[in-house]
N, C-alpha and C positions, 0 to 999 in steps of 0.2 A: 503495499500499499503505500502510495505516496504521502513522505510526511509534510509536505509543503502545505501551507495556510493558504486560503483562498488570497489573503493580502499577498504574502509572499509570490503568489501566482501572478496576481495583478501586477507586482513590482517588477517580476520579471518579465512580462510582456511588453510592459511600458518601457522597460529600458532597450528590450531588443526593437521596440517600435514596431510591432506586429500585431495584426487583429488576432483573437482567438479563433483558432481552425475548428472545424466541425469534431474532429478527434477530442480534443481538449473539452469542447462542451458536451462531449457525450459524456466524459469521465467526471464531469462537475454536478453538483446536486444543484438543485433551484436554489437554494441558499449560497452557495458558493458563486452561481453564476451572477446572481443580484449582488453580490459582495463585490466581484471583479468589475463588474459594469460601474457599481458606485464609485470604486476607487479610480477607474478611468476617468469617468465624469469629474471627481474632485480634482486630479491632475489637470485636466483640460480647462476646468473653469481656473484654476490657478495659474495656467501658464497663460491664458486668453485675457487675464488681468496684468500681466509683465509690463511694466513700464519700457519703452524703447530707451534704451542707455545712449543711443547713437542719433547724430545728426541725419533726417532722412533722405534718402538719394533725390534729387531733384528730377525723377523721371515719370512718365506718366504710363508706362510699359508695365505693366502687370507682372512679366517673366524677369523685369529685371528689378522689382521690389521684393522686398522680404516678405513674409506673411504678416510680421508686426505692422510694416509699413502700410500696406493693403487696408489691413482692420483699421489704423488710424485715419486713413484717407476716406476710408466709408464712413468712419464716425466722424469726420469734420465735415461731411456733405457730399464726399464725391462719389455719389451714389449711380451715376450713370456709367454703362460700359459701353465700350464700340468694341464689336467684333467685326475687323476688318477683313474681305477677302479676297484674295489674288488669285493665283493659277501658276502654272508652269507649262509653256507651251513654247512651240518655236514661234520664233519673232525675227524672223530675217537671221541672215548671216553674221550680224555683229553685236545683237543686244543679248543678251543673257536671258535663259528660258524664264527665270524669275522677274522678267518685267514688271509685272503688276505688283509684287511684291515691294520691289524696291521704290516704286511709287507711292505705296502706302506707308512706307516708314516715314517719309516726310507727311504725307498728308494726315495721317491718322494722328500723327504727334500735334501737327497745329491744329487740328481740330479740336483734339481733348485741350489742349492748351487754351484755346480760343473759348470754347466753352466755360471752363473754368473750375467745372464739378465733374470730369470725366476722366477714366482711366482706358486704355487700350487694352483688349486681349492680345496675344501675339498673333501676327497674319496667319488666317487661315489659309496655306499655300496649296494643298490639295483640293483642286476643286472640278467641275465636271467640265471636260475638255471635247466629248465626244466618247463614242463608243470604246472603251479600255481595251477592247479585244482589236480594233482596227486602227491603233495610232501609228501613223506610218513615220512621222518626222522623229527622229530619235532624239530622245529626252524629254518630251511630252509626256505628263503624268495625269490621267484622269480618275475621277470618281464618276459610279453611276449618282444619278441625280437623289437616289432615294439615300444612300449613304451619306451625301453631302448634307443633307436635310438630317440626318440623323444627328449627324456632329454637331451642327449648329444647335440643334434642340438640347441635346447634352452640356454642351457649353453653356448655352442659356441657362439652362435651369441650375447648372452649377453657382453661376454669376448670382441667381435671384436667392438660393439659399444661402447666400452669404451676406444679403442686405442690401444687394445692388436694385433699384426700383425700377431702372429703365435700360431697355437693351438695345443700342443701335447697330443695326446690320447693314453693312454696306458693303459693294463690290466693284473692283475695279474692272472685271472682265464681264463681256456680254453675258456669258453662257451662267454667270452665278446669279442674275436678276430673278429668274423664275424660282427657284431653290429659297431665295431670300424672303420673296413674298409670302409662298407657301408657309415657310417655317415660322415668320412674324404672324401668320392667320392663324396658324395651329397652336402657337404658344399663348397668343392673347385668350383665344376659345379655354385654354387649359388653365390660364392665371386668372379668368375671370374673377374679380370680387377678392383676389389677393394682396393689391396695391401695386402690383409690377405689371410692367407693359414693354411690348418688343415693338419696334419701329423698324418697318422697311425705309431706306431714304434712297429711292431711287434718282434724285438729284443730285446725289454724288456722282453716279455715272453718267456725266454730262460732257462726253469729249466731243459732241457735235457743237456744243456752246464754247467750249475751250479752243476748238478751231478758228471760230467766227472772231471770238475775241482776240486770237492771237493775229488774223490777218487784218481785221478791223480797227484795233485800237493799238496793238504792236506794231505793225505795217509790215508782218513777216508771212510771206505767202509763198505757199511750195507749189514752184512753177513747172514740176515734172512729177511724173510719180514712176519710183524704181520699182514698184512691184514685188515691194517687201513688206510684210506685217510689222510695218515701222512708220512712224512719222516723227517730224521734227519736234513738235509739241510732246511726244512721248518721250523721245530722247532727252530732251532738256531738263523734263521732271525727274526720270532716273537719274539724271548728273548731278541732281542736286543731294544723292543720297551716298553715289559712289560714280564717279567719271568711269572707271576701270567696268561698271556693269556695260557700259555701251562700248568697250573697247576703245576709249577714246585716244590715250596716246598711240596705241599700236593703230589705230586708223589715219592718225597724222603723220607717223614716223613712216608708213606705207606709201602715203598720198595716192597720187593718181585719182583724186576723185573718191575716195574710200571716207574722204572727213566730210562729205556731204551726205545728206537724206534729202530726197524728193527736190533736189535743186538748190536747197539751203545748207549753207556751212555750219558746223557745229565747231568753228573755231571763230575767234579766240575763245578760251574756254571761260573766261569772265563774261565774256558777251551773252554768251550759250546761259550762264548760271544765273544771270539776269533774267532773261526769257523766263526760265524755269520757275523763278523766284516770283514774277508777278503772274504766271500760270497757276503756281499752288496758292496764292493767296485768293486768285477770282475763284479756283474750286474751293477752297476753304471757304468763304465769305458764302458760296450759294450753298454749300451744305450745311453751313451752321445755320443758316436764315431756315432752312427747310426744316431741319429739327427743332427748332424754335416754333416752327407754326404747326408741326406734327405734334409737338406736346402740348401747344394752345388748344387745338382743336379736339384731342383728345380729353384733355382737363374741362372742355367746355361739354362736351357730349358724356360726361360722368355724372 
């Protein structure tokens, strides 16, 4: 017979950071299980009351923060979580397959900071790109729509369980939009009466408006179509996160027109980055305005 007391069992489990296995549960009496659960709950509440002895990191990305920093951010009013979805697909010969993910690194950060009460989950990089069994371009990775929506649902429910009351779903790729809308609808049905709301914000995916703004307001007009899954506005937005993602230095060194896209040069780098900043600001403003409008409409309808 095992001589350990239930408290000793609980302490051992807590020290190992493991959950009680089915076999361990079977070997415990109901009283022992209750004691173990009570001890775990006590230890959890004690840990949750821990005061952060460190200066919190200045970041809006949940995966960059400690759990204590996330806890304190929620307690301080940051109860909006943004779930950004990108993709991994062919984007012409010079752009990284994670094109949309690079754009979102800058975009979600800026949107969350502009809102002032929001954090970003890690970019969901795996999204629907087509039939997973018939993806021809090397490097393209695809999820089925139902898988994508289940992942979004699980992530959103995790956020809700921790105290986030508003979950914002945005997508930088066209194939994401249907699943984002469907997931928001399902979540809002399930969350009815709980005080939590999911929002699909289609205004974020506004590349048509971005192109028009770039041409009419910034004066950058693409004069030809190189036939690639790429545009000058996408390239400039990616460069804000990392110029290597568009192989900037390699293209400049190679020359021969490779440093252009659709008739526009991506050099000098400072000029391209300035265009990217202006385009990012345009998108952030449109998205934040749409989020505020969606929240106001939801509040009015309650």
